[in-house]
A tleap script that builds the chain and sets N, CA, C and O, in Angstrom:
source leaprc.protein.ff14SB
mol = sequence {
  NMET LEU PRO ASP ASP PRO GLU ASP LEU ASP
  PRO GLY LEU ALA ARG GLU ARG THR SER LEU
  ALA TRP ALA ARG THR ALA ILE ALA PHE ALA
  ALA VAL GLY VAL GLY ALA LEU ARG LEU GLU
  PRO ILE VAL GLY VAL ILE VAL LEU ALA MET
  ALA PRO LEU VAL TRP ALA LEU GLY ARG PHE
  ALA SER GLN ALA VAL PRO PRO GLU ARG LEU
  SER ARG ARG LEU LEU LEU VAL THR VAL THR
  ILE THR THR VAL SER LEU LEU ALA LEU ALA
  ALA ALA ILE PHE GLY HIE GLY PRO ALA SER
  LEU ASP GLN LEU LEU ARG ARG HIE CGLY
}
set mol.1.N position { -38.030 18.461 -3.586 }
set mol.1.CA position { -37.618 18.092 -2.244 }
set mol.1.C position { -36.153 17.662 -2.272 }
set mol.1.O position { -35.752 16.862 -3.117 }
set mol.2.N position { -35.368 18.188 -1.359 }
set mol.2.CA position { -33.955 17.859 -1.270 }
set mol.2.C position { -33.749 16.590 -0.454 }
set mol.2.O position { -34.470 16.361 0.518 }
set mol.3.N position { -32.772 15.758 -0.832 }
set mol.3.CA position { -32.493 14.547 -0.050 }
set mol.3.C position { -31.886 14.913 1.311 }
set mol.3.O position { -31.344 16.003 1.495 }
set mol.4.N position { -31.990 13.980 2.249 }
set mol.4.CA position { -31.454 14.188 3.594 }
set mol.4.C position { -29.929 14.236 3.617 }
set mol.4.O position { -29.337 15.011 4.369 }
set mol.5.N position { -29.313 13.422 2.806 }
set mol.5.CA position { -27.853 13.337 2.770 }
set mol.5.C position { -27.307 14.268 1.685 }
set mol.5.O position { -27.687 14.127 0.523 }
set mol.6.N position { -26.430 15.215 2.029 }
set mol.6.CA position { -25.889 16.134 1.014 }
set mol.6.C position { -25.146 15.425 -0.111 }
set mol.6.O position { -25.069 15.947 -1.223 }
set mol.7.N position { -24.600 14.246 0.161 }
set mol.7.CA position { -23.873 13.528 -0.887 }
set mol.7.C position { -24.802 13.003 -1.963 }
set mol.7.O position { -24.349 12.702 -3.067 }
set mol.8.N position { -26.088 12.886 -1.672 }
set mol.8.CA position { -27.035 12.449 -2.688 }
set mol.8.C position { -27.256 13.517 -3.748 }
set mol.8.O position { -27.712 13.214 -4.850 }
set mol.9.N position { -26.933 14.775 -3.422 }
set mol.9.CA position { -27.067 15.850 -4.397 }
set mol.9.C position { -26.067 15.689 -5.531 }
set mol.9.O position { -26.413 15.888 -6.696 }
set mol.10.N position { -24.845 15.336 -5.207 }
set mol.10.CA position { -23.804 15.144 -6.220 }
set mol.10.C position { -22.899 13.994 -5.796 }
set mol.10.O position { -21.848 14.225 -5.200 }
set mol.11.N position { -23.293 12.752 -6.096 }
set mol.11.CA position { -22.488 11.609 -5.656 }
set mol.11.C position { -21.120 11.555 -6.325 }
set mol.11.O position { -20.238 10.842 -5.846 }
set mol.12.N position { -20.917 12.290 -7.422 }
set mol.12.CA position { -19.612 12.297 -8.074 }
set mol.12.C position { -18.532 12.909 -7.207 }
set mol.12.O position { -17.363 12.540 -7.315 }
set mol.13.N position { -18.913 13.840 -6.349 }
set mol.13.CA position { -17.930 14.458 -5.466 }
set mol.13.C position { -17.427 13.479 -4.410 }
set mol.13.O position { -16.289 13.594 -3.955 }
set mol.14.N position { -18.241 12.539 -4.026 }
set mol.14.CA position { -17.802 11.541 -3.040 }
set mol.14.C position { -16.645 10.719 -3.603 }
set mol.14.O position { -15.684 10.430 -2.890 }
set mol.15.N position { -16.733 10.353 -4.850 }
set mol.15.CA position { -15.656 9.577 -5.476 }
set mol.15.C position { -14.378 10.418 -5.548 }
set mol.15.O position { -13.282 9.906 -5.323 }
set mol.16.N position { -14.524 11.709 -5.861 }
set mol.16.CA position { -13.356 12.594 -5.924 }
set mol.16.C position { -12.720 12.764 -4.544 }
set mol.16.O position { -11.494 12.752 -4.428 }
set mol.17.N position { -13.526 12.921 -3.509 }
set mol.17.CA position { -12.982 13.053 -2.152 }
set mol.17.C position { -12.267 11.778 -1.726 }
set mol.17.O position { -11.232 11.838 -1.064 }
set mol.18.N position { -12.807 10.637 -2.098 }
set mol.18.CA position { -12.160 9.365 -1.772 }
set mol.18.C position { -10.814 9.262 -2.478 }
set mol.18.O position { -9.829 8.820 -1.886 }
set mol.19.N position { -10.773 9.667 -3.737 }
set mol.19.CA position { -9.516 9.640 -4.483 }
set mol.19.C position { -8.481 10.565 -3.843 }
set mol.19.O position { -7.305 10.214 -3.742 }
set mol.20.N position { -8.924 11.742 -3.416 }
set mol.20.CA position { -8.003 12.666 -2.750 }
set mol.20.C position { -7.511 12.109 -1.415 }
set mol.20.O position { -6.356 12.322 -1.046 }
set mol.21.N position { -8.370 11.402 -0.691 }
set mol.21.CA position { -7.961 10.796 0.585 }
set mol.21.C position { -6.895 9.730 0.355 }
set mol.21.O position { -5.941 9.640 1.129 }
set mol.22.N position { -7.036 8.930 -0.683 }
set mol.22.CA position { -6.013 7.929 -1.004 }
set mol.22.C position { -4.699 8.617 -1.367 }
set mol.22.O position { -3.628 8.162 -0.965 }
set mol.23.N position { -4.777 9.719 -2.129 }
set mol.23.CA position { -3.563 10.444 -2.505 }
set mol.23.C position { -2.877 11.018 -1.262 }
set mol.23.O position { -1.652 10.958 -1.153 }
set mol.24.N position { -3.649 11.571 -0.329 }
set mol.24.CA position { -3.059 12.086 0.922 }
set mol.24.C position { -2.401 10.960 1.715 }
set mol.24.O position { -1.345 11.156 2.316 }
set mol.25.N position { -3.018 9.796 1.716 }
set mol.25.CA position { -2.443 8.659 2.430 }
set mol.25.C position { -1.116 8.238 1.797 }
set mol.25.O position { -0.160 7.931 2.509 }
set mol.26.N position { -1.053 8.223 0.469 }
set mol.26.CA position { 0.193 7.873 -0.218 }
set mol.26.C position { 1.281 8.896 0.083 }
set mol.26.O position { 2.440 8.531 0.282 }
set mol.27.N position { 0.915 10.177 0.117 }
set mol.27.CA position { 1.888 11.221 0.447 }
set mol.27.C position { 2.379 11.047 1.884 }
set mol.27.O position { 3.561 11.237 2.169 }
set mol.28.N position { 1.468 10.685 2.783 }
set mol.28.CA position { 1.861 10.455 4.178 }
set mol.28.C position { 2.814 9.271 4.281 }
set mol.28.O position { 3.780 9.325 5.042 }
set mol.29.N position { 2.562 8.206 3.532 }
set mol.29.CA position { 3.482 7.061 3.522 }
set mol.29.C position { 4.866 7.511 3.048 }
set mol.29.O position { 5.881 7.123 3.626 }
set mol.30.N position { 4.901 8.329 1.996 }
set mol.30.CA position { 6.190 8.795 1.485 }
set mol.30.C position { 6.908 9.652 2.523 }
set mol.30.O position { 8.120 9.526 2.701 }
set mol.31.N position { 6.169 10.521 3.208 }
set mol.31.CA position { 6.787 11.383 4.218 }
set mol.31.C position { 7.339 10.564 5.380 }
set mol.31.O position { 8.443 10.825 5.857 }
set mol.32.N position { 6.580 9.584 5.829 }
set mol.32.CA position { 7.053 8.725 6.916 }
set mol.32.C position { 8.266 7.914 6.453 }
set mol.32.O position { 9.204 7.707 7.223 }
set mol.33.N position { 8.250 7.461 5.214 }
set mol.33.CA position { 9.383 6.710 4.679 }
set mol.33.C position { 10.647 7.546 4.626 }
set mol.33.O position { 11.728 7.066 4.965 }
set mol.34.N position { 10.515 8.798 4.202 }
set mol.34.CA position { 11.675 9.687 4.166 }
set mol.34.C position { 12.184 9.933 5.579 }
set mol.34.O position { 13.393 9.937 5.810 }
set mol.35.N position { 11.274 10.137 6.522 }
set mol.35.CA position { 11.685 10.330 7.907 }
set mol.35.C position { 12.355 9.098 8.489 }
set mol.35.O position { 13.303 9.212 9.265 }
set mol.36.N position { 11.872 7.935 8.122 }
set mol.36.CA position { 12.442 6.693 8.644 }
set mol.36.C position { 13.798 6.379 8.030 }
set mol.36.O position { 14.599 5.664 8.633 }
set mol.37.N position { 14.064 6.904 6.839 }
set mol.37.CA position { 15.362 6.647 6.195 }
set mol.37.C position { 16.528 7.105 7.064 }
set mol.37.O position { 17.601 6.503 7.036 }
set mol.38.N position { 16.321 8.154 7.824 }
set mol.38.CA position { 17.397 8.703 8.652 }
set mol.38.C position { 17.792 7.753 9.778 }
set mol.38.O position { 18.977 7.564 10.055 }
set mol.39.N position { 16.793 7.158 10.423 }
set mol.39.CA position { 17.080 6.288 11.569 }
set mol.39.C position { 17.181 4.814 11.186 }
set mol.39.O position { 18.068 4.102 11.659 }
set mol.40.N position { 16.286 4.371 10.345 }
set mol.40.CA position { 16.225 2.961 9.942 }
set mol.40.C position { 16.101 2.885 8.417 }
set mol.40.O position { 14.985 2.883 7.897 }
set mol.41.N position { 17.206 2.823 7.703 }
set mol.41.CA position { 17.140 2.850 6.240 }
set mol.41.C position { 16.302 1.734 5.619 }
set mol.41.O position { 15.587 1.972 4.645 }
set mol.42.N position { 16.379 0.546 6.156 }
set mol.42.CA position { 15.621 -0.572 5.582 }
set mol.42.C position { 14.125 -0.336 5.738 }
set mol.42.O position { 13.363 -0.528 4.790 }
set mol.43.N position { 13.705 0.074 6.912 }
set mol.43.CA position { 12.288 0.373 7.149 }
set mol.43.C position { 11.853 1.530 6.263 }
set mol.43.O position { 10.759 1.496 5.701 }
set mol.44.N position { 12.689 2.550 6.130 }
set mol.44.CA position { 12.353 3.690 5.284 }
set mol.44.C position { 12.144 3.298 3.838 }
set mol.44.O position { 11.218 3.780 3.187 }
set mol.45.N position { 13.001 2.426 3.330 }
set mol.45.CA position { 12.864 1.967 1.943 }
set mol.45.C position { 11.575 1.163 1.773 }
set mol.45.O position { 10.886 1.302 0.762 }
set mol.46.N position { 11.249 0.325 2.754 }
set mol.46.CA position { 10.018 -0.467 2.672 }
set mol.46.C position { 8.802 0.454 2.641 }
set mol.46.O position { 7.901 0.270 1.823 }
set mol.47.N position { 8.776 1.442 3.529 }
set mol.47.CA position { 7.635 2.356 3.582 }
set mol.47.C position { 7.571 3.206 2.315 }
set mol.47.O position { 6.486 3.437 1.781 }
set mol.48.N position { 8.713 3.668 1.832 }
set mol.48.CA position { 8.727 4.429 0.577 }
set mol.48.C position { 8.237 3.584 -0.592 }
set mol.48.O position { 7.543 4.090 -1.475 }
set mol.49.N position { 8.590 2.303 -0.606 }
set mol.49.CA position { 8.145 1.422 -1.686 }
set mol.49.C position { 6.639 1.181 -1.627 }
set mol.49.O position { 6.017 0.888 -2.648 }
set mol.50.N position { 6.054 1.302 -0.443 }
set mol.50.CA position { 4.609 1.098 -0.315 }
set mol.50.C position { 3.812 2.325 -0.751 }
set mol.50.O position { 2.631 2.197 -1.075 }
set mol.51.N position { 4.420 3.505 -0.767 }
set mol.51.CA position { 3.695 4.728 -1.123 }
set mol.51.C position { 3.093 4.665 -2.534 }
set mol.51.O position { 1.911 4.975 -2.684 }
set mol.52.N position { 3.848 4.278 -3.578 }
set mol.52.CA position { 3.216 4.180 -4.899 }
set mol.52.C position { 2.138 3.093 -4.954 }
set mol.52.O position { 1.157 3.225 -5.687 }
set mol.53.N position { 2.321 2.027 -4.182 }
set mol.53.CA position { 1.316 0.976 -4.131 }
set mol.53.C position { 0.011 1.511 -3.546 }
set mol.53.O position { -1.066 1.214 -4.062 }
set mol.54.N position { 0.100 2.289 -2.487 }
set mol.54.CA position { -1.091 2.882 -1.876 }
set mol.54.C position { -1.758 3.841 -2.855 }
set mol.54.O position { -2.984 3.858 -2.967 }
set mol.55.N position { -0.966 4.636 -3.562 }
set mol.55.CA position { -1.522 5.579 -4.530 }
set mol.55.C position { -2.247 4.840 -5.657 }
set mol.55.O position { -3.365 5.199 -6.026 }
set mol.56.N position { -1.599 3.803 -6.199 }
set mol.56.CA position { -2.213 3.031 -7.289 }
set mol.56.C position { -3.469 2.312 -6.813 }
set mol.56.O position { -4.457 2.227 -7.543 }
set mol.57.N position { -3.429 1.802 -5.600 }
set mol.57.CA position { -4.604 1.127 -5.052 }
set mol.57.C position { -5.762 2.098 -4.919 }
set mol.57.O position { -6.907 1.741 -5.197 }
set mol.58.N position { -5.479 3.318 -4.498 }
set mol.58.CA position { -6.518 4.332 -4.391 }
set mol.58.C position { -7.119 4.681 -5.734 }
set mol.58.O position { -8.334 4.846 -5.847 }
set mol.59.N position { -6.289 4.797 -6.749 }
set mol.59.CA position { -6.809 5.073 -8.098 }
set mol.59.C position { -7.667 3.914 -8.583 }
set mol.59.O position { -8.713 4.113 -9.199 }
set mol.60.N position { -7.215 2.715 -8.300 }
set mol.60.CA position { -7.946 1.518 -8.705 }
set mol.60.C position { -9.275 1.412 -7.957 }
set mol.60.O position { -10.299 1.082 -8.555 }
set mol.61.N position { -9.261 1.689 -6.661 }
set mol.61.CA position { -10.452 1.530 -5.836 }
set mol.61.C position { -11.509 2.588 -6.120 }
set mol.61.O position { -12.697 2.340 -5.912 }
set mol.62.N position { -11.099 3.765 -6.593 }
set mol.62.CA position { -12.069 4.840 -6.772 }
set mol.62.C position { -12.704 4.850 -8.160 }
set mol.62.O position { -13.554 5.697 -8.437 }
set mol.63.N position { -12.314 3.938 -9.029 }
set mol.63.CA position { -12.926 3.859 -10.352 }
set mol.63.C position { -14.291 3.189 -10.245 }
set mol.63.O position { -14.501 2.301 -9.418 }
set mol.64.N position { -15.205 3.626 -11.090 }
set mol.64.CA position { -16.541 3.029 -11.124 }
set mol.64.C position { -16.447 1.634 -11.755 }
set mol.64.O position { -15.757 1.438 -12.755 }
set mol.65.N position { -17.149 0.679 -11.157 }
set mol.65.CA position { -17.163 -0.686 -11.684 }
set mol.65.C position { -18.599 -1.192 -11.742 }
set mol.65.O position { -19.448 -0.751 -10.967 }
set mol.66.N position { -18.870 -2.116 -12.660 }
set mol.66.CA position { -20.203 -2.724 -12.693 }
set mol.66.C position { -20.447 -3.551 -11.422 }
set mol.66.O position { -19.499 -4.085 -10.846 }
set mol.67.N position { -21.680 -3.660 -10.990 }
set mol.67.CA position { -21.979 -4.383 -9.738 }
set mol.67.C position { -21.485 -5.825 -9.716 }
set mol.67.O position { -21.130 -6.325 -8.649 }
set mol.68.N position { -21.450 -6.505 -10.851 }
set mol.68.CA position { -21.033 -7.908 -10.853 }
set mol.68.C position { -19.528 -8.060 -10.601 }
set mol.68.O position { -19.087 -9.138 -10.201 }
set mol.69.N position { -18.741 -7.019 -10.821 }
set mol.69.CA position { -17.297 -7.083 -10.573 }
set mol.69.C position { -16.898 -6.422 -9.260 }
set mol.69.O position { -15.722 -6.422 -8.896 }
set mol.70.N position { -17.865 -5.862 -8.551 }
set mol.70.CA position { -17.569 -5.121 -7.340 }
set mol.70.C position { -16.986 -6.008 -6.245 }
set mol.70.O position { -16.062 -5.587 -5.549 }
set mol.71.N position { -17.505 -7.227 -6.075 }
set mol.71.CA position { -17.023 -8.094 -4.995 }
set mol.71.C position { -15.561 -8.485 -5.208 }
set mol.71.O position { -14.799 -8.565 -4.244 }
set mol.72.N position { -15.159 -8.729 -6.457 }
set mol.72.CA position { -13.756 -9.062 -6.724 }
set mol.72.C position { -12.845 -7.869 -6.448 }
set mol.72.O position { -11.748 -8.024 -5.913 }
set mol.73.N position { -13.306 -6.694 -6.814 }
set mol.73.CA position { -12.502 -5.501 -6.583 }
set mol.73.C position { -12.351 -5.240 -5.091 }
set mol.73.O position { -11.262 -4.898 -4.630 }
set mol.74.N position { -13.427 -5.396 -4.334 }
set mol.74.CA position { -13.354 -5.207 -2.885 }
set mol.74.C position { -12.416 -6.224 -2.244 }
set mol.74.O position { -11.678 -5.890 -1.318 }
set mol.75.N position { -12.441 -7.448 -2.724 }
set mol.75.CA position { -11.531 -8.473 -2.207 }
set mol.75.C position { -10.080 -8.094 -2.495 }
set mol.75.O position { -9.223 -8.227 -1.621 }
set mol.76.N position { -9.796 -7.626 -3.707 }
set mol.76.CA position { -8.436 -7.229 -4.056 }
set mol.76.C position { -7.961 -6.061 -3.192 }
set mol.76.O position { -6.830 -6.071 -2.707 }
set mol.77.N position { -8.809 -5.062 -2.999 }
set mol.77.CA position { -8.451 -3.915 -2.166 }
set mol.77.C position { -8.208 -4.367 -0.726 }
set mol.77.O position { -7.250 -3.922 -0.093 }
set mol.78.N position { -9.059 -5.237 -0.209 }
set mol.78.CA position { -8.906 -5.729 1.160 }
set mol.78.C position { -7.601 -6.509 1.331 }
set mol.78.O position { -6.883 -6.311 2.311 }
set mol.79.N position { -7.298 -7.383 0.393 }
set mol.79.CA position { -6.065 -8.177 0.474 }
set mol.79.C position { -4.837 -7.272 0.391 }
set mol.79.O position { -3.867 -7.481 1.119 }
set mol.80.N position { -4.870 -6.283 -0.478 }
set mol.80.CA position { -3.723 -5.383 -0.615 }
set mol.80.C position { -3.517 -4.553 0.639 }
set mol.80.O position { -2.387 -4.408 1.106 }
set mol.81.N position { -4.589 -4.008 1.190 }
set mol.81.CA position { -4.473 -3.211 2.414 }
set mol.81.C position { -3.955 -4.073 3.565 }
set mol.81.O position { -3.124 -3.621 4.352 }
set mol.82.N position { -4.437 -5.302 3.664 }
set mol.82.CA position { -3.969 -6.203 4.711 }
set mol.82.C position { -2.485 -6.509 4.542 }
set mol.82.O position { -1.748 -6.545 5.527 }
set mol.83.N position { -2.038 -6.730 3.311 }
set mol.83.CA position { -0.632 -7.006 3.044 }
set mol.83.C position { 0.244 -5.813 3.425 }
set mol.83.O position { 1.287 -5.986 4.057 }
set mol.84.N position { -0.173 -4.613 3.047 }
set mol.84.CA position { 0.596 -3.411 3.382 }
set mol.84.C position { 0.683 -3.240 4.897 }
set mol.84.O position { 1.744 -2.911 5.428 }
set mol.85.N position { -0.425 -3.464 5.584 }
set mol.85.CA position { -0.399 -3.292 7.046 }
set mol.85.C position { 0.468 -4.363 7.713 }
set mol.85.O position { 1.138 -4.072 8.704 }
set mol.86.N position { 0.473 -5.577 7.200 }
set mol.86.CA position { 1.335 -6.616 7.768 }
set mol.86.C position { 2.815 -6.310 7.525 }
set mol.86.O position { 3.652 -6.571 8.389 }
set mol.87.N position { 3.137 -5.759 6.357 }
set mol.87.CA position { 4.519 -5.351 6.095 }
set mol.87.C position { 4.943 -4.229 7.044 }
set mol.87.O position { 6.062 -4.230 7.556 }
set mol.88.N position { 4.048 -3.280 7.274 }
set mol.88.CA position { 4.360 -2.192 8.207 }
set mol.88.C position { 4.532 -2.722 9.622 }
set mol.88.O position { 5.416 -2.270 10.350 }
set mol.89.N position { 3.698 -3.672 10.018 }
set mol.89.CA position { 3.814 -4.272 11.344 }
set mol.89.C position { 5.139 -5.023 11.485 }
set mol.89.O position { 5.811 -4.916 12.510 }
set mol.90.N position { 5.509 -5.781 10.456 }
set mol.90.CA position { 6.781 -6.515 10.495 }
set mol.90.C position { 7.963 -5.551 10.573 }
set mol.90.O position { 8.926 -5.804 11.296 }
set mol.91.N position { 7.892 -4.456 9.836 }
set mol.91.CA position { 8.974 -3.463 9.895 }
set mol.91.C position { 9.061 -2.839 11.278 }
set mol.91.O position { 10.157 -2.571 11.770 }
set mol.92.N position { 7.922 -2.607 11.905 }
set mol.92.CA position { 7.923 -2.002 13.243 }
set mol.92.C position { 8.449 -2.986 14.285 }
set mol.92.O position { 9.175 -2.591 15.197 }
set mol.93.N position { 8.094 -4.249 14.158 }
set mol.93.CA position { 8.498 -5.239 15.161 }
set mol.93.C position { 9.967 -5.624 15.000 }
set mol.93.O position { 10.702 -5.703 15.985 }
set mol.94.N position { 10.396 -5.866 13.755 }
set mol.94.CA position { 11.740 -6.385 13.523 }
set mol.94.C position { 12.759 -5.307 13.198 }
set mol.94.O position { 13.925 -5.617 12.954 }
set mol.95.N position { 12.341 -4.040 13.189 }
set mol.95.CA position { 13.277 -2.944 12.951 }
set mol.95.C position { 14.263 -2.850 14.107 }
set mol.95.O position { 13.979 -3.318 15.211 }
set mol.96.N position { 15.387 -2.264 13.863 }
set mol.96.CA position { 16.430 -2.149 14.887 }
set mol.96.C position { 16.301 -0.810 15.584 }
set mol.96.O position { 17.171 0.050 15.452 }
set mol.97.N position { 15.247 -0.635 16.307 }
set mol.97.CA position { 15.029 0.601 17.042 }
set mol.97.C position { 15.753 0.570 18.365 }
set mol.97.O position { 16.405 -0.419 18.699 }
set mol.98.N position { 15.646 1.635 19.115 }
set mol.98.CA position { 16.301 1.673 20.418 }
set mol.98.C position { 15.673 0.653 21.362 }
set mol.98.O position { 14.481 0.358 21.279 }
set mol.99.N position { 16.491 0.126 22.251 }
set mol.99.CA position { 16.018 -0.903 23.176 }
set mol.99.C position { 15.203 -0.300 24.314 }
set mol.99.O position { 14.409 -0.996 24.947 }
set mol.100.N position { 15.394 0.987 24.574 }
set mol.100.CA position { 14.667 1.601 25.683 }
set mol.100.C position { 14.325 3.041 25.333 }
set mol.100.O position { 14.851 3.597 24.369 }
set mol.101.N position { 13.461 3.626 26.104 }
set mol.101.CA position { 13.094 5.024 25.921 }
set mol.101.C position { 14.295 5.928 26.159 }
set mol.101.O position { 14.443 6.956 25.499 }
set mol.102.N position { 15.149 5.549 27.096 }
set mol.102.CA position { 16.349 6.334 27.392 }
set mol.102.C position { 17.252 6.417 26.157 }
set mol.102.O position { 17.768 7.487 25.833 }
set mol.103.N position { 17.440 5.288 25.472 }
set mol.103.CA position { 18.260 5.280 24.255 }
set mol.103.C position { 17.614 6.146 23.168 }
set mol.103.O position { 18.316 6.853 22.445 }
set mol.104.N position { 16.312 6.096 23.052 }
set mol.104.CA position { 15.605 6.899 22.065 }
set mol.104.C position { 15.795 8.390 22.342 }
set mol.104.O position { 16.033 9.173 21.422 }
set mol.105.N position { 15.688 8.778 23.626 }
set mol.105.CA position { 15.840 10.182 23.985 }
set mol.105.C position { 17.269 10.660 23.763 }
set mol.105.O position { 17.478 11.799 23.344 }
set mol.106.N position { 18.245 9.817 24.035 }
set mol.106.CA position { 19.642 10.184 23.792 }
set mol.106.C position { 19.920 10.344 22.305 }
set mol.106.O position { 20.703 11.201 21.897 }
set mol.107.N position { 19.270 9.511 21.503 }
set mol.107.CA position { 19.482 9.567 20.064 }
set mol.107.C position { 18.937 10.878 19.487 }
set mol.107.O position { 19.515 11.438 18.556 }
set mol.108.N position { 17.823 11.365 20.044 }
set mol.108.CA position { 17.183 12.566 19.524 }
set mol.108.C position { 17.432 13.792 20.395 }
set mol.108.O position { 16.937 14.872 20.075 }
set mol.109.N position { 18.157 13.664 21.447 }
set mol.109.CA position { 18.323 14.788 22.373 }
set mol.109.C position { 19.618 15.423 22.291 }
set mol.109.O position { 19.883 16.380 23.018 }
savepdb mol mol.pdb
quit
């Protein structure tokens, strides 16, 4: 009898897909950082610096761990993700972007 959930057939693939998702996220951070370097160099450098952190966190999070260490690992991943998101929020709020939509359109138009 086959299980209802296809992931129960080969749970190892779920870990691989999760690892690939973290890698795609790190690549996206790098791409956004490169794009931001043109308009806001400081924000771009911050986002670029977070890309390797996201990649390393993904590698760390996708490793198999014994159940007794799982809660500590989840706490570390949660704290790191929260820190990265707060840094991104601070960069978005305190960045020197255009004051109005009109200025933004003139800059790119």
